[in-house]
N, C-alpha and C positions, 0 to 999 in steps of 0.2 A: 787455837791461834795457828794459820797454817802461814809460812814464809816459803817463797820461792825466790830462789837466785839463779839467775841467767848466768851461763858463759858460752865462750866462742865470738862469733861474730867480728867483726872488724872491716877491712878494706879488701876488695876482691877486685879483679877486672870481669868485664864482659864476658862470659861464657865460662867462667871458673866456678869455684865451689865454694860453699862457705858451711860449717856445721853450727847448731847450735844445742845448748842443753840447760835444762831446768831442773833443778834439783829441789823437790817441796818436802819441809818439813813441818814436823806436827801431826795434827791426828788429823786423817786423811780418810772417809770409809771405804769401802770397797766400791763403791758404784758413784765415784767421783770422776769427772771428766776434765782433761789437759791438754791446752791447746797454745796456740802462736796466735799474735794480733801483730799487728802493723801498724805505724803510723808513719806516713811519710811528709815530707817538707809541704807544709799550708793543707795539709789531707785530715780528712778523720782519720781514726782508729777503725780500721778493719781488720775482721776475721781473715787468718790464713791459713790454719788447720786446726784442727782438735782430733781428739781421739779420746772415745770412751774406754771404762776399767773394761768392758768388755771387748773392744776390739775396734768399734764401727770407728770407720774416719771421714771425716768431711773435709775437702779442701773447698778453698779459693778459686775461681775459673781461671784467675790469672797463672796460679801458680801449677796446675795438674799438669803431672809430669813431668815437674821440673824438681818439685818437693817431695819430698818424703819425709812421714812421720811417725815415731814411733816410740813405744813406752815401756816402760820395766814398772811392772804393779807393785813389786817386791820391796825396789830401790825409792818407788814414787819420783821417778824423773821420766822426762820426756826430751825427746831429742826431733831436732828440724834438721834432716839433711839438703843443704838446698844446691842444686847444681844448674848450668847453663845459664847464669846469672844475668841478668838486664838492669842498665841503669834503672828501670822502673822500680826495682825490687829494693831501692835504696829506702832506708826510715831506721826507725827505731822499734825493734823488737820487743814485744812484750810476753812474758810467759804467764798462761791466765788458768787457775785452777778452779773449778766448780763444784761444790762441795753440796750437795743440798741447796739451800736458800743461799748459801754463802760463797760469795767469788772473792778471789784472790786473785792481786796481779804483784807480780816481779818490778824490780824498776825502771826497768828495760836494758836493751844493750842495742848499741848502733852498729848499723849494716851498712856499707859506702860500696858502690857496684860504680866502678869507673868506666867509661866508653873508650 
């Protein structure tokens, strides 16, 4: 069983920055991927960014150039640095760990960006 716990987030003004962290505990293989999804008000959950254990990264088009994902394989942590925030980034952000056939989710952490 894998547990993912998010931290960071909160309130920021447009143009500001926030940093999200996720620590995953439990048995995680060396081939897992870790990432972040978000769900805005009245919207479906969508991918924000993910990173494989080998360092391959995928970003949503809407965050490219503004958000940076990084990972510490030894610590099983993943960080999302969010810069140049926009009101459209307001959402609940979820940490995601995919290990083989299993997907694990954090409880979610809210991010609110005011205009």
